[in-house]
C-alpha positions in Angstrom: -23.5 13.1 -14.6 -25.1 9.8 -15.4 -23.8 6.3 -14.8 -20.8 5.3 -16.9 -21.6 4.0 -20.4 -20.9 0.6 -21.8 -19.2 0.9 -25.2 -18.6 -1.3 -28.2 -14.8 -2.0 -28.6 -14.5 0.4 -31.5 -16.0 3.2 -29.4 -13.8 2.3 -26.4 -10.7 2.2 -28.7 -11.6 5.6 -30.1 -12.1 7.0 -26.6 -8.8 5.5 -25.5 -6.9 7.0 -28.4 -8.4 10.4 -27.7 -7.6 10.3 -24.0 -4.1 9.0 -24.8 -3.5 11.9 -27.1 -4.6 14.4 -24.4 -2.3 12.9 -21.8 0.7 12.0 -24.1 2.7 15.2 -23.5 2.4 14.7 -19.7 3.7 11.1 -19.9 6.9 9.3 -20.8 4.8 6.3 -21.9 1.1 5.6 -22.1 -0.9 2.7 -23.5 -4.4 1.3 -23.4 -5.0 -1.8 -21.2 -8.0 -3.7 -20.1 -10.8 -4.7 -22.5 -9.5 -2.2 -25.1 -6.1 -4.0 -25.3 -7.8 -7.4 -25.2 -10.2 -6.3 -28.0 -13.2 -7.3 -25.8 -16.4 -6.8 -27.8 -17.8 -4.4 -25.1 -16.0 -2.4 -22.5 -17.3 -0.8 -19.3 -14.4 1.6 -19.0 -11.2 2.7 -20.6 -8.0 1.5 -18.8 -4.7 3.3 -19.4 -1.3 2.5 -18.0 1.2 5.4 -18.0 4.5 6.6 -16.7 3.8 10.3 -15.8 6.6 12.6 -16.8 8.8 13.7 -13.8 10.5 17.0 -13.2 13.2 18.0 -10.7 11.7 19.7 -7.6 13.8 22.6 -6.5 14.2 23.6 -2.8 15.9 26.5 -1.2 19.3 24.8 -1.4 18.9 23.2 -4.8 17.2 20.0 -6.2 15.4 17.9 -3.6 14.0 15.1 -5.8 11.7 14.3 -8.7 8.0 14.9 -8.8 5.2 14.4 -11.3 5.0 17.3 -13.8 2.1 19.7 -13.1 0.8 19.1 -16.6 -0.3 15.5 -15.6 -2.7 16.4 -12.8 -3.9 19.5 -14.7 -4.8 17.3 -17.7 -6.4 14.7 -15.5 -8.7 17.3 -14.0 -9.5 18.7 -17.5 -10.6 15.2 -18.6 -13.5 15.1 -16.1 -14.4 14.5 -12.5 -11.6 12.7 -10.6 -13.6 10.2 -8.5 -10.6 8.2 -7.0 -7.0 8.9 -6.4 -4.6 11.9 -6.5 -3.5 12.9 -9.9 -0.5 14.7 -8.4 1.0 11.6 -6.8 -1.4 8.6 -6.8 -0.7 5.2 -8.4 -4.4 4.7 -9.4 -6.9 7.3 -10.6 -10.5 7.1 -11.8 -12.1 9.8 -13.8 -15.6 10.1 -15.1 -15.5 12.1 -18.3 -18.3 14.5 -19.5 -19.3 11.8 -22.0 -19.8 9.4 -19.1 -16.7 7.3 -20.0 -15.2 5.8 -16.9 -11.4 6.1 -17.2 -9.1 4.1 -15.0 -5.4 5.3 -15.0 -2.7 3.2 -13.5 0.6 5.1 -13.0 3.8 3.2 -12.8 7.6 3.5 -13.4 9.8 2.2 -16.2 11.1 -0.7 -14.1 7.6 -1.8 -13.3 5.8 -1.2 -16.6 5.4 -4.8 -17.5 3.9 -6.0 -14.3 1.3 -3.2 -14.1 0.4 -3.5 -17.8 -0.1 -7.3 -17.5 -2.3 -6.8 -14.3 -4.3 -4.0 -15.8 -4.8 -5.7 -19.1 -6.5 -8.5 -17.2 -9.1 -9.8 -17.1 -9.1 -10.1 -13.3 -9.2 -13.9 -13.4 -6.2 -14.0 -15.7 -4.3 -11.5 -13.4 -5.1 -13.7 -10.4 -3.7 -16.7 -12.3 -0.4 -14.8 -12.9 -0.4 -13.8 -9.2 -0.8 -17.4 -8.1 2.1 -18.4 -10.4 4.5 -15.7 -9.1 3.8 -16.9 -5.5 4.6 -20.5 -6.6 7.8 -19.2 -8.1 8.9 -17.5 -4.9 7.9 -13.9 -5.6 5.5 -11.7 -3.6 3.8 -8.5 -4.6 3.7 -5.4 -2.4 2.6 -1.9 -3.4 2.4 -2.9 -7.1 5.9 -4.4 -7.3 7.3 -7.9 -7.4 9.7 -8.8 -4.7 12.0 -11.8 -4.2 14.5 -12.4 -1.4 13.7 -8.9 0.1 14.6 -7.0 -3.2 12.4 -5.5 -5.8 12.5 -7.2 -9.2 12.4 -5.1 -12.3 9.7 -6.0 -14.8 10.2 -3.5 -17.6 7.9 -5.3 -20.1 5.4 -8.1 -20.1 7.7 -10.6 -21.7 10.1 -10.2 -18.7 7.2 -11.1 -16.4 6.3 -14.2 -18.4 10.0 -15.2 -18.6 10.4 -14.9 -14.8 7.2 -17.0 -14.4 8.5 -19.6 -16.8 5.4 -19.1 -19.0 5.0 -18.6 -22.7 4.0 -15.0 -23.6 0.2 -14.7 -24.3 -1.0 -12.0 -26.6 -3.6 -9.7 -24.9 -6.4 -10.8 -27.2 -5.9 -14.4 -26.1 -6.2 -13.5 -22.4 -10.0 -13.3 -22.5 -11.3 -16.2 -20.3 
């Protein structure tokens, strides 16, 4: 395969929509992030944030926990060559599609959706500004979650993140620095 392609926003949006459609049945929620969500004129990759569907894992004596449904890793492998991460359990995956589209997938949970979507929507400088703010507000981040006073803080949507940071919500298209 060749190097990943740079796409016009319209091409990246179309690629994102196609990839979302292929992954949708394996996810409880999935959305474009990064330059596609910010409507950046050119995009170097397609960023997706998703909540992979979970199923109950059965043991000899009954249910033992919840795991990612097999459809999710199977679909990820069908999309192209997985170059980073573990589709069966990883939080971050990178896939190079046969069309040389670089796909970054961030996997999260419902109570952490807003934090991961905000970070992955970016751009990086904007996400760093948010991170500096949460440190000033007494939060810390660890393993993709916000913590305060030794407890995880649920951030189910971006507006909750902005509320906790005492900031007005900024639409993704206005986050380009």
